C-alpha positions as CSV (number, residue, x, y, z in Angstrom):
1,X,0.0,0.0,0.0
2,X,1.4,3.4,-1.0
3,X,2.2,5.9,1.7
4,X,2.3,9.6,1.0
5,X,3.4,12.5,3.2
6,X,1.4,15.7,3.5
7,X,2.4,19.1,4.9
8,X,0.9,19.9,8.3
9,X,2.8,23.2,8.9
10,X,5.8,25.2,7.7
11,X,8.1,27.4,9.7
12,X,10.5,30.0,8.2
13,X,13.3,31.8,10.0
14,X,14.3,35.2,8.7
15,X,16.8,37.8,9.9
16,X,17.0,41.4,8.6
17,X,20.8,41.4,9.1
18,X,21.4,39.1,6.1
19,X,21.4,40.4,2.6
20,X,18.6,38.0,1.5
21,X,16.9,37.8,4.8
22,X,17.8,34.1,5.2
23,X,18.8,33.3,8.8
24,X,21.6,31.0,8.0
25,X,22.9,30.8,11.6
26,X,19.6,29.5,13.1
27,X,18.5,25.9,13.4
28,X,15.3,24.3,14.7
29,X,15.5,20.7,15.9
30,X,13.0,18.5,17.7
31,X,13.7,17.8,21.4
32,X,14.5,14.1,22.3
33,X,10.9,13.6,23.6
34,X,9.4,15.1,20.5
35,X,11.5,12.8,18.3
36,X,9.9,9.9,20.0
37,X,6.4,11.3,19.6
38,X,7.1,12.0,15.9
39,X,8.3,8.5,15.2
40,X,5.2,7.1,17.0
41,X,2.8,9.3,15.0
42,X,4.6,9.0,11.7
43,X,5.6,12.7,11.6
44,X,8.6,13.9,9.8
45,X,10.6,17.2,10.3
46,X,12.0,18.3,7.0
47,X,14.7,21.0,7.0
48,X,15.7,23.3,4.1
49,X,18.0,26.4,4.1
50,X,15.9,28.6,6.4
51,X,12.6,26.8,6.5
52,X,11.1,23.7,8.0
53,X,8.1,21.5,7.2
54,X,6.3,19.2,9.5
55,X,4.9,16.3,7.4
56,X,2.5,13.5,8.4
57,X,2.4,10.1,6.7
58,X,-0.8,8.6,5.4
59,X,-1.2,5.3,3.6
60,X,-3.7,5.4,0.8
61,X,-7.2,4.7,1.9
62,X,-6.3,4.8,5.7
63,X,-6.5,7.5,8.3
64,X,-3.2,9.2,9.4
65,X,-1.2,7.5,12.1
66,X,-1.4,10.5,14.5
67,X,-3.3,9.5,17.7
68,X,-4.7,12.7,19.2
69,X,-6.9,11.3,21.9
70,X,-8.6,13.8,24.3
71,X,-5.5,16.1,24.5
72,X,-3.7,17.8,21.6
73,X,-0.3,16.5,20.5
74,X,2.4,18.7,21.9
75,X,5.6,19.0,19.9
76,X,8.6,21.0,21.1
77,X,11.5,22.2,19.0
78,X,14.9,23.7,20.0
79,X,15.7,27.1,18.5
80,X,19.5,27.5,18.4
81,X,22.2,29.7,16.9
82,X,25.5,28.6,15.4
83,X,27.0,32.1,15.6
84,X,28.8,33.2,18.8
85,X,28.0,36.8,17.7
86,X,24.3,36.3,17.3
87,X,23.4,39.0,19.9
88,X,25.9,41.5,18.3
89,X,23.9,41.8,15.1
90,X,20.4,41.0,16.5
91,X,18.1,43.5,18.2
92,X,17.8,41.7,21.5
93,X,19.1,42.6,25.0
94,X,22.8,41.7,25.6
95,X,21.8,40.7,29.1
96,X,20.4,37.4,27.7
97,X,23.8,36.1,26.9
98,X,24.7,33.2,29.2
99,X,21.4,33.4,31.2
100,X,19.9,30.1,31.9
101,X,16.7,31.5,33.3
102,X,15.7,33.8,30.4
103,X,15.0,32.3,27.0
104,X,12.5,32.4,24.2
105,X,9.3,30.4,24.1
106,X,6.9,30.5,21.2
107,X,3.7,28.5,20.9
108,X,0.7,28.4,18.6
109,X,-1.8,27.9,21.4
110,X,-4.3,30.6,22.1
111,X,-4.8,31.5,25.8
112,X,-7.9,29.8,27.3
113,X,-8.8,32.8,29.4
114,X,-8.4,36.5,28.7
115,X,-5.4,37.9,30.7
116,X,-4.0,34.5,31.5
117,X,-0.3,34.6,31.6
118,X,1.0,32.4,28.8
119,X,3.9,32.4,26.4
120,X,3.7,34.8,23.5
121,X,1.6,33.2,20.9
122,X,3.3,32.2,17.7
123,X,1.2,33.8,14.9
124,X,1.6,33.5,11.2
125,X,4.3,36.2,11.3
126,X,6.1,36.8,14.6
127,X,8.8,39.4,15.1
128,X,11.1,38.5,17.9
129,X,11.5,41.0,20.7
130,X,12.0,41.3,24.4
131,X,8.3,40.5,25.0
132,X,9.1,36.9,23.8
133,X,11.5,36.3,26.7
134,X,10.3,33.8,29.3
135,X,11.7,34.4,32.9
136,X,12.6,31.7,35.3
137,X,9.0,31.5,36.7
138,X,7.5,31.1,33.2
139,X,6.7,27.9,31.3
140,X,9.3,25.2,31.1
141,X,10.3,22.4,28.9
142,X,11.5,19.0,29.9
143,X,14.5,19.7,27.7
144,X,17.3,21.5,29.4
145,X,18.7,24.2,27.1
146,X,22.4,23.9,26.1
147,X,24.9,26.5,25.1
148,X,23.9,28.0,21.8
149,X,20.2,27.2,22.4
150,X,17.9,30.3,22.3
151,X,14.7,28.8,23.3
152,X,11.7,26.5,22.6
153,X,9.1,26.5,19.8
154,X,6.0,24.6,20.7
155,X,3.3,23.4,18.4
156,X,0.1,21.9,19.7
157,X,-2.0,19.9,17.2
158,X,-5.6,19.0,18.0
159,X,-9.3,19.6,17.5
160,X,-9.9,21.8,20.6
161,X,-11.0,25.4,19.9
162,X,-8.1,27.0,21.7
163,X,-5.6,25.4,19.4
164,X,-4.8,27.3,16.2
165,X,-3.6,24.4,14.3
166,X,-6.3,21.7,13.7
167,X,-5.4,18.3,12.3
168,X,-6.6,17.6,8.8
169,X,-9.8,15.6,8.0
170,X,-8.7,12.0,8.0
171,X,-11.1,11.4,5.1
172,X,-9.2,13.8,2.8
173,X,-5.7,14.7,4.1
174,X,-4.6,16.0,0.7
175,X,-7.2,18.8,1.0
176,X,-5.6,20.3,4.1
177,X,-3.9,23.7,3.7
178,X,-0.8,23.8,5.8
179,X,-0.4,26.7,8.2
180,X,2.7,28.8,7.6
181,X,4.6,30.5,10.4
182,X,7.5,32.9,10.2
183,X,9.8,34.0,13.0
184,X,11.6,37.3,12.1
185,X,14.7,38.7,13.9
186,X,15.5,42.3,13.5
187,X,19.1,43.6,13.0
188,X,20.6,45.7,15.8
189,X,21.2,49.4,15.3
190,X,24.4,51.0,16.5
191,X,26.2,54.3,16.4
192,X,29.1,54.2,13.9
193,X,32.0,55.8,15.7
194,X,35.3,56.6,14.1
195,X,38.4,57.5,16.0
196,X,40.7,59.6,13.7
197,X,44.3,59.2,14.8
198,X,46.7,61.7,13.3
199,X,49.7,59.5,13.3
200,X,51.5,61.5,10.6
201,X,50.9,64.8,12.4
202,X,49.2,66.3,9.5
203,X,47.4,69.6,9.7
204,X,43.8,69.4,8.7
205,X,40.4,70.9,9.4
206,X,36.8,70.8,8.2
207,X,36.4,67.0,8.8
208,X,33.2,65.7,7.1
209,X,31.8,62.2,6.6
210,X,30.1,61.8,3.2
211,X,28.6,59.0,1.1
212,X,30.6,60.4,-1.9
213,X,27.8,62.8,-2.9
214,X,26.1,64.2,0.2
215,X,27.4,65.0,3.7
216,X,26.2,62.5,6.4
217,X,25.0,63.5,9.9
218,X,28.1,62.7,11.9
219,X,29.0,64.6,15.1
220,X,32.6,65.5,16.1
221,X,33.9,65.4,19.7
222,X,36.9,66.7,21.5
223,X,40.2,64.9,21.2
224,X,40.6,61.8,23.5
225,X,43.3,59.3,24.3
226,X,42.7,55.8,22.9
227,X,44.4,52.5,22.8
228,X,47.2,51.0,24.8
229,X,49.7,53.5,23.4
230,X,47.4,56.4,24.6
231,X,47.3,58.0,21.2
232,X,45.3,61.2,20.7
233,X,42.2,60.8,18.4
234,X,39.3,62.8,17.2
235,X,36.0,60.9,17.6
236,X,33.3,61.2,15.0
237,X,30.0,59.3,15.3
238,X,26.7,59.0,13.5
239,X,24.0,61.3,14.9
240,X,21.5,58.4,15.0
241,X,22.0,54.7,15.3
242,X,22.5,52.8,11.9
243,X,21.5,49.2,11.2
244,X,24.1,46.5,11.3
245,X,23.8,44.6,8.1
246,X,25.7,41.8,6.4
247,X,26.2,44.0,3.4
248,X,26.3,47.7,4.7
249,X,23.9,50.0,2.9
250,X,26.4,52.8,3.3
251,X,30.0,53.3,2.1
252,X,31.2,56.3,4.0
253,X,34.1,58.5,3.1
254,X,36.1,61.1,5.1
255,X,36.6,64.5,3.5
256,X,39.1,66.8,5.0
257,X,41.1,69.9,4.1
258,X,44.8,69.2,4.6
259,X,48.0,71.0,3.6
260,X,47.7,69.7,0.0
261,X,44.1,70.7,-0.4
262,X,40.9,68.7,0.0
263,X,41.4,64.9,0.6
264,X,38.8,62.2,0.5
265,X,39.5,58.8,2.1
266,X,37.4,55.6,2.2
267,X,36.2,54.7,5.6
268,X,35.6,51.1,6.8
269,X,32.2,49.8,7.7
270,X,31.5,48.3,11.2
271,X,32.6,44.8,12.1
272,X,29.6,43.3,14.0
273,X,32.1,41.3,16.1
274,X,33.4,44.5,17.6
275,X,30.4,46.1,19.2
276,X,30.7,48.2,22.4
277,X,27.7,48.4,24.7
278,X,27.5,51.6,26.9
279,X,25.0,52.2,29.7
280,X,23.0,49.5,31.4
281,X,19.6,47.7,31.1
282,X,17.0,49.7,29.1
283,X,19.5,52.6,28.6
284,X,22.1,50.6,26.9
285,X,23.3,52.0,23.5
286,X,25.7,50.3,21.1
287,X,28.7,51.7,19.3
288,X,30.6,50.2,16.4
289,X,34.1,51.5,17.0
290,X,36.6,51.9,14.2
291,X,40.1,53.4,14.4
292,X,41.5,55.3,11.4
293,X,45.2,56.3,11.1
294,X,45.7,59.4,9.0
């Protein structure tokens, strides 16, 4: 008898940091308990570049193998990152790094009672933010998160009205329209800050940061000492935070008037691995520091 697999749901992971939006550093894997449940119920978790599909098997002329019973089937998946710099380029609190009692929890279940404290509901397009963080007193999973794990994604499958994702009609599984979910991470904004070190002792004035055509809104501060050698530098930083992107949208240049007339120099773009947080808690701001020797 021929068996076919049908889509039950799809999950996409997106990140605004990347050029094409594909969150290549993120993975979603079933927990050990969920692997057992999936094998028992003939469910299959199929992964692609940045998307996943939950498939259910059904032999021709028979009902699907999923045994729902009186309770919905609860499947939990681990959301993890392969990048040690994930929080550098992701718009999430730095305070989460290394915390075992603060992690992300998404589920597709609608709260039974208005105002009942539950995890943030996973809708068809969810943007990740601080509101998705579950504290120590929040819901737990039997799976203990490991280094690199960001949290748990939970899907409940059943016929109850509080569950968003009903199981397809056993009589016609092919007619079921799979529900698609998307989890979107935003890129972090940071102030681009240049330290201009006059190592050649040149005389210059009228420092301006441009994009090659127009002047950009960069502020200039008083000279400060930087580095282990305590070199004098002039700081210049963007007036507003700018997004950290895999391919920067901006190619800044430094324009100055020196002894030989006007000079234009290419400036580097930020390295997301070298981000400097300043302040604390809600008042934290981020600087992408770059040192330029003139």
